[in-house]
N, C-alpha and C positions, 0 to 999 in steps of 0.2 A: 356194476363196477365193484371189484373187491379192493379192500384197503389192508395193507400189511404195515405193521409197525415193526421196524427193525431196531433192536437195541444192541449196540456194540459196546462191550466193556473191556476189551483188550486195550492196554495202554500202548501196545505196539500198533502202529499204523502200517508199517512196512514189514513183510515177512510173517504176519500173524496167521497162524493156522486157523484160528476161530473165524477171523474175518474172511479168509479165503473160502472156507467151507460154507460160511453164511452167504457169501456171494453166490455160490453154486445153488444153495437151497432157495434163495430169493429168485434166481433165474428159473428154477424148476417150478416154483409156485406161481410165477407171474404169467399173465396173459397180456394181450394188447390193452385191455382196459383196467389193469391193476395199478393202483396208486400205492407208492411205497413212501412212508415217512421214516426217515433215518434219524435216530437219536444216538449220536456218537458220544459216549460218556467220557472218552479220552479228551474231549474238548472242554471238559469241566462240568461239574454239577454241584450245586450248593449242598451243604450239610444242614440238617435240621438244627435249630438253635432255640434258645429260650423264647425269642420273639415269635418264631414259627409255631412253637408248641402253644404259646398263649393264644395266638391267632386261630390255630386249628381247633382249639377247645372252646372258642367263643362262638356262640350261635351265629350262623352266617348273616342273619338279618341285623345283627348288632355289631358287626365288625366295622371298625373305623378305617380310614384311608391307609394308615400305617400297617394295620393287620392285613388288609387286602393286598398291600404291596409285599408283605412278608410271605404270603401264600401264592403270589402270582406265578412263579416258576412251577410250583407244585400243581396249581390249577391247570397250567399248560400241559404238564406231563400226564395228569389224570385224564384230561380231554383227549390226548393222543391215544391213551389206552382204551377209553370208551369208544372212540371212533373207529378203531381197527377191527377187522374181522379175524385177522390172523396176527399173532405176535411171534416174532422170531428173536430169541435172546441168545447172543453169543456169550457163552460163559466159560472163560478159561479159569483154571484153578490156580489161585495164588496162595501159597502157604496153607494149603488144605481147605481153602474156602473161596468164595467169590471175590473178585477184586473189590476194593473199597468203594469204587465208583458205582458198581452194580448194587451194593448194599445201600448206598446213598439214594439211588434211584428207587429201590424198593421202599425205603423210608419216606420218600416223597410221594409215592403213589398209594401206599397202604394207609388209607385215611378213613376214619369213621365218618359215616354219612355220605361218603363219596364212592368208596370201593368196597366197603363192608358196613354192616350195621349190627348192633346187638339187639336181639329179640328175647322174648321170654324163654324160648327154647335154645338160646345160644347165639353165637355169631352167624351171620348170613352174608355170603359174598354177593356183591352187586355187579360184578363184571362177569356176566354169563354169556354163553353162546359163542365163545371164542375158541379157536384152535391155537395152541401154543407149541412151538418147537423150541427146544433148547439145544444148542450146539455146544456140547461140553468137551473141552479140550484140556489136557494136562500132560505133564511130563511123566510123573510117577504115580499119581492117584488114579485108580481104575474105578470106573462107574460101578457102584454097588459094593465096593470093597469096604472093609471095616473103617478105613480112613477117608471114605467118601462122605464128607459132610455137606457137599454141595447139592447133590440130586435130591436127597430127602428133604432138605430145607427148602429148596426151590419148589418142589411139588407141594409141600405143606403151605407155604406162604401164598403161592398162586391159587391153590384151592381155597384158602382162607378168604381170598378176594373173589372167589367164584369161578376161577379158571381150572377146570378139572380134566379137560382134554389136552393132556401134555405128552408130547413125544420127545424123547431124547435122541439126538444124533450123537453117537458115541465115538469120540476121537480122544478117549482118555488113555493114559498110560503109554504115550507116544515113545518115551525113552525105553520102555520095557518091550514094546512090540512095534517094530517099524512098519508093519502092515496096517496099523490102526487107521491112518489117514485114508488109505485106499478102501478100507472097510466102511469108513464113514461116507466116502463118496458113493459107495454102492448103496448104503442106506438112503442117501439123498435121491439116488436114481429110482428107488422104489416108492418114493413119496407120491401119493396120488394127487 
């Protein structure tokens, strides 16, 4: 059985290009024995705060009940990430970057001792052996352009956590090129 983690970050639930393309990609990747975990960030995600930071930097064996509670949602999200074979991230571009909810999700899962660790030779990602697809959509920002602050950042932070096999489904610059959504559908059709 394969396990896909789907992370939706569009705040639009109706008429969302990223959600529509992600539906198609999930259909393409799924077989009869595929389990899909959906993490819809439009339904809300907590932000890290002082209690979270204090709990995260406390040795796990020494955390009290309040600290464990402060990390409970983060632990759940980290477990979803580790449990998946494939991660599909729907990443619309809002004001030249990812939606705030997607940044909050990254903050919740990029955790020392959980998804990365520091070694004598530098940081080491602990979330390895995963295939990641990023469905990038935007109105005017084009994948790889000078004002694309999304793709490079996502590739970097995912690799920091150990996920280096990342493929972008490009539906960027939709207002500049009306055929981009169709090109993205063709990219999805080519996914093995």
